[in-house]
C-alpha positions, 0 to 999 in steps of 0.5 A: 840639949841636942847630942851627936854620936860619934865613934872612938877614938874620934870622940876622944879627939874632938874633946880634947881638942885634937880634930877640928871636924867631923865627918859626915855624909849629912848637914845640920842647919843647928849651930851652937853647943851640943853634948859629945856622946862616945858611941858603943863602937871604936872606928875600925883601922884606928890603930893603923891610922896612927901607925901610918899617918904621923898627923894621927899619931900626933893627934892621938898623943895629944889626946893622951892616947899611946897604944892599941890598949889605949884606944880599946879603953876610951870611954864608949856608951856615955857622953864625954863632954860638950863641944860647939858646932860652928860651921858645916861645909864641904871639903870642897869649900875648906880645900883652901883654908886647912892646915897641913895636918888637917890635910893629911888627916882629911885627904881621903874625904870625898869633895862632896862630904860634909866636914862639921867644925867643932869648937871649944870643947868642955870634957868631964867625967862621962854620963853613962847613956845608949846612943841614937843616930843623928842629932839627938835630943837628951832627956831633961833629967840627964841635960842637968846633969851634963850641965852640972858636970859641964861646970867642973871641967877635966884637967887638960892632957898632962905634957908627960902623957903626951910625950911618951904617947908620942914616943910610943907611936913612934916605935909602933910605926918603926916596928911596922916598917921593921916587919915590911922590910923583912916581908919584901926581903924574903927571897922567892924562886920564881917560874913560869910567867913571874920569871918571865915577867920579873926577868930572872928565878931567884929574887925578893918579894920586894923586887917582884913588886918594884917590878910590877910598879914599873910596869904600871907607870908604863905605857903598857897599860891604860887607866879607865877609872879611878880604881880600875885598870885595863891590864894588857897581855904580859899582866893578863899572862902573869894572872892567869886568866883572860880578864881585861879589867881588874882594880890595882888592889886585885893585881898587887893582891894576886902577885902577892899571893903568887910570890908567897906561893913560890916562897914556900 
């Protein structure tokens, strides 16, 4: 039996039928049923995705995941069920057939990245085994145990568990919004080029960021690449240097540090 190792929580979402695609930079000609292996690692940023993106929060909830603790306790280094590889296409090929939630979940996937359509999941009590890269093959004795456990599937996630998890993610998102509002509302006293840029001395971090966003949308700078911008004289003065080309992240980061220093 062939096997695919997947990080958590993606393995949990796949095996509970709440994630229809596995994202890979490579494709396979194999079609059919495989064992799904939860690897030893938790995917980076998994918690923040649920806080920031409603589609992920709902998929987590329907998979029985309602907190960071739940994420950390997900089964790892084990076969968690079997699933069928039905098709493999690029994000570009699938663009018109994705649902609204799927578009939201996979909006950052590059057009030439491969999306494996995974169907008919069967979850069962885990079988511990160390994972491998790519599609790999189970030892005969482990394959026999997987086949035996496949005949006694785990019951679906209960509705009350899903409801509690949804409420928990909604509360986590609300708390994140509260913290952000508090950070942006923090008063700062600005001076020098930042004062000239904002147009006042007493302000808030949020007001400074609004001013920056308005400036970025003006004709004062031109975008040369997807992730980089050419800054004008006003922003170069604000950044305190002669660097002409920066990423938006560098620009916002420099401004955030400037306002943080000013607010101390």
